[in-house]
N, C-alpha and C positions, 0 to 999 in steps of 0.2 A: 761543099753544095753541089761541086760537080757529079756526085756520085747520085744525086739523087734521091737521098737517103734523108729520113725525118730529121727537123731543126728541134734541138731542145734548148729553150729559156729558160734560166732564172728569174722568177718572178718573185721580188719580197712581198712579203704579206706583213699589212698593218698589225700592229700589237691589237691583242683582244680587248674585248672593255671591260669596263667593271661590271661584276655582277649587280644587277637592280637591286634595289632596296625598296621595300614597300613596309612603311609601318602603319601600327593601326591603333591608337593611340585611347579609342573609343574603345575596343574592345582589349584594350590593358586595364583600363577604369574601372571598368565593370569586374574585370578579375580582380581588380583591388577591391572593390564593394563586397563582391561575396566575399573572398576571404575575410574580410571584418564583420563579414554577418555571422560565418561560422563562430569567429571568437569571440563575436558580442553574446551570440546562444551557448556557449558554452560558460563564456563569465558569468553570465544572466544565472546557470547552473549555481556559480559556484556560491556567487552570494548566498542564492536561495538555501544550498547546503549550510553555508558559515554561518548565518543569521538564523535558519530554521524561521518559526512564526516566535520570536524572542519578541519580535515587533509586528505591528497590525498591518503595515503593508510587506513586508518580507514575507510573512507568510504564504501569500498568493506566489511568489518565486519556488517556496520552498517545496510546493505541492506540486511543480510539475513533474511528472515521470522523466525519468531517466531514457528510458527508450526512445520518447519523444525529440528529448533532445538530441541526442546521439542520431536520429533520423534527419533533423531537422539541418542540423551540423554535417554530416555527409551529403546531403544534396546540394549547400551551399559550397562545399569546399571541390565538389564533382563539377560544378558550373565552374567554380572558379581555375580548375586544372585545365577545364576544356578552355574554353576564355584564354587562359594564358597563353598555351599551345597556336590557338589562333592566330594571339596577336604577334607573335615574333616575325621580327622582320626577316622577310626571303633575302637569302644571301645562298648564291649557288656554290661556293668555294672559299669563302672567307669563315673563318673561323670565328665563334658565337664570344667566345670571353667566357670571364667567370661567370658563377651565377649570379645573378641581378638581387639585390635586397628583398623583390618581391615574392621571388622564389622561395629565398629564404624563411620569409614570414610565412609564405603558403608551409612549406614542409614543417616547420613549429605548429603551423595549425591541426598539421594530419598527427604528427605527437603526439599533442595533445589530444586529439580526437582517440585513437589507439589508448593512451593513458585511463583516459574515461571509460571507454569499453571495457578494459581490463578491470577497473573499481568496480564496474555494475557488476561485472559477470564474478568477480572474487569476492567484494568487499559488501554490495550489497545484496547479490542473490545466493551468498554460500555456494558456492562454485564447486568448492571442492570435496563439499558434503554429500554423500551417497544420496540417489533420488529415491531409493527403497527403505523405507522405514516399516519392515513387519512390526508387527503386533506384539509385547514383552511379555510374558507371563506375570501377572502381579501388578500390573499397570492399570492405573483407572484412566477411562475411555472416556474424555467430555464431550459433546457437542454441544456449540452452540449458532442460534441462525437467526438472525431478522428476519422471521417469516413472513412480514408483512404481502399477501396476496399469492400466498402458497396454500393452496385449499386442500392436495393431496401429503401435507407433509410426514403425515402418518407414515406411510409405508418408504415415502423419501431416504428421513432419518434413521430407521429401524433397518435399513439396507448397512449402514456402518457400525451396528451394533454395540452402541453405544450402553454407558456404564449410570449416566448422568447426562441428560436432554435438557440442556437450557434455551427455552423460544420466549421471543421479546415481538409482539405486538402481530403475534398470529390471528390468523383469520376467523370469522365468527362461527364458522363451519368447520369443525373438527372432529374426525372422530376418534375423540379421547378414549373410548373403553377400546377400538383395534389400539391403540397404542402403546396403553399400558398391557395390553396382553400381549401384544410382540416383543415385549419386553422380556418376557418369561416369569415364572413364579410372580413374588409381591412387589407390589410397588411401593411407594411413596412419591406424593405429589403437594405440590406446593403452589398459590396462584393469588398474585395480587396486583392487580390493575394490567400493567401491560406485559407482565413478565410471567412465565409457566415454566414450572422446576418438575420435572415425572425421572425420579431416581430409582436403582435398583437397593439403595441404601437406605435407612432410618433417618427424616428430616428432624431433629431436635428442635431448632429454634430457628425464627427468621423473620425478617420486617422489612418494609418497604417505604418509602416516601420521597417524593419530587426532591431534585438536586436543588432548587431553587437558581435557575440560571435566569438571568434577567437579558431583557435585548433582544430577543426573538420577535422575527415578525412574523404578527399572525396568518394563521396559513387558514383556507376555507375548504369544507368538506361538503360538496352538496350529492346529493342521490335523491331517486326520483319518490316526491313526497315531502321531502325536508333536506336538512342540512346542520351542518354548525360552523363554528368558528374556535380555531385555538390559539394559543399560546403558549409553544413547547418551552419548559421549565428543566427538560432534562429528567429521569429517573432512576430510582438503583434500590436493589434488593440485597439483602442478604441470606445467606442460609448455615448452617452448622449443620453438616454431615457426616452420622457414621459410618465412614469408608473403609476402617481396619489399617488405612494407611498408617496412622500417628498414633499414639497412646490416648491423645485428645482428639475431639470432633473438626473435622475440615470446614476453614471458613472459605466460603465462598462469597463472592462480590460479582452482580450482574449491573452492569450500567448501559444506560441508553442516553446519550448527547444528545441535547438540538442538532438539527439537520441544516439548520440556517449558518454556510457558509459567509457570510459575511460579517459574522459574529468575530471576534478578537477569540481564538482560540486560549492565547494563553491566562487570560483573563476569564474565562468558560471554566478553566481547571483549576482554578483558584478558587471559583465560586462555588466548586463541586464538591472539591476539596472541603472546604472550608462548611461546609453542609454535611459532609457525611462524619465529621470527627466532632461537631456539634451536637448532632440533631438530638431532639429529647422526643421519645414516643414508644408508641408501645410492641410489643412484642410479641409472637406468638412460640408459646412452648408445649411441644406437644408430648402429651402423657398418656399413660393408660385410662386415664379418666375423662380424657380430653382436651383440648387446648387451652391452655391457662395465658392470659395477658399479663407483661409484665413492663416498666420502664425500662427504658435504654436510656444510656449520655454516649451518643455515637457508636459509629458501626464498631466492632472487634476486629483489631488488625488481620489483614486476609491471609490468606495461603494462595489464595487462587483469583484472580479477577479476569471476567469475560463480558465479552460486550461490544456495541455499536458504538464507539467515540466519535464517530462522524470528524476523525484528525487521522491526517495520514501517518504510518509507520514513520518512523524514526523522529516525528517532532521534540520539540524540546520540551512544550507544553506538558507533552503526557506524563513529565515525570512528574508536574505537579499535584497528580492524579496517584499515579500508582507509588511515588516514589523508589524505595530501593527493589523493588520488584524490578523480576528481569523477563523481557519481550520473551515469550514462547520460539515465533521464529529465529530469533538469536540462537537459543538451545540445540533447537531440530529443524528448524525449517532450511527450505531452498528455492531458487527461482524466484520469479516475477510475484506470484501469492496474494495476487490484488482482488479484492473482494467484493467492489462495487464501480458500474453499476455491474450488474450480474451477466448480462449478454456480453459486453464489450468492458472486460474489467479495467480500470486504469486505475484506479486506488485504493489502497490497504485501510482502509478505516475501521474494520472491525479486529480485535486484538485477541489477546490471552498474552496475562503477567503472572509469573509461577514467584512464590514467594520462596527463603530463603531454605527452608527446609524438604522442598520438593525440587524437583527435574524435571524436565520434558524429554521424554524419548520419541515424539513422533509431533509434527505439527502439518496438517495439511487444508488445504483451500479446497472446498468441494464445491461444483453445480448442479443442483438438482434437477433444473430444467425449468424452474419456476420462483415466483420470487423477482423483490429488487437486488437484493444480496445474495453472494456466497455465501455458506457456513463454515466454521470451522470446526476441525476435529483434531482434540487435541488429546495424549497421551500423557500420563503425570507417576511420577513414581516419586519414593524419599531416595532424599541421598543417600 
């Protein structure tokens, strides 16, 4: 000390304090709830797909579109992940330890969501199929459209160059002459009640009638000067077309089922199938000397069914009416391919079914910019 230099002293520091721990149980509980909600949404989808419309209550679950389920589930999972991160205890240097059960439960939900996404793309949407379906030579092109509220339908349907045009509920003012002229060459037409068919090929025989579906709620239509009330019982028509695809005429069914979604679809299909199998009534046979009337006992076995089934694609009840016929979408379709409502389609309720002697080479859902439904374009060939 005598030399006047600095004095150095050792100072013993206290031990560092432990890192503070701040727990957020409310956020952790909210994360659990969001994860459970995501699981609930996906299990609802699974229940609907497993049971389909075999029960009255389950049909409403089966109608929920898969994209809507995926969107709802991922929103819940993103919220759950964010809340879980925010709810973690704050530790500066301490190790958090193994992943807690909540994190594993959430990771399993993410895995299930990815599996559901893969199922939608590869299973429901036929994602591996080419998105280009060129018209193959020799194929018969059929266009079906529930064309209510579509006054300009003539130009619309002709743009797709169909061989057979099937229209259900067309508006009262349609330029039928322009439609027939636009087909090119001679055309053949049949019209009965709500169905109109225009074909390049001869129509040899046809008949139509009510499907006798019961229970639909009455619907009122009011216009200036009047109105009316109807109770839709469904309607169907069959035609025999000389297309040249087969040695015999091609049998085409056209159906329009009631649009009351409160009806149990399984019962609706059973009643419609019973009517078509047992109906007794007149059929018109076209001959060189005119149209002749003859009695029929049930509709002939179809090679092709098109129509507004008012029942979503994949519903178990559809087999009650279509039997062993195959959905044309399964053979040649791809993507979401929903047909109703036209502006923002959510459900595929318009269908085409193919018999064993034919195959679909093209299936397309087309938006013509008017009407309530989108149209179907189907190309078929013999196997």
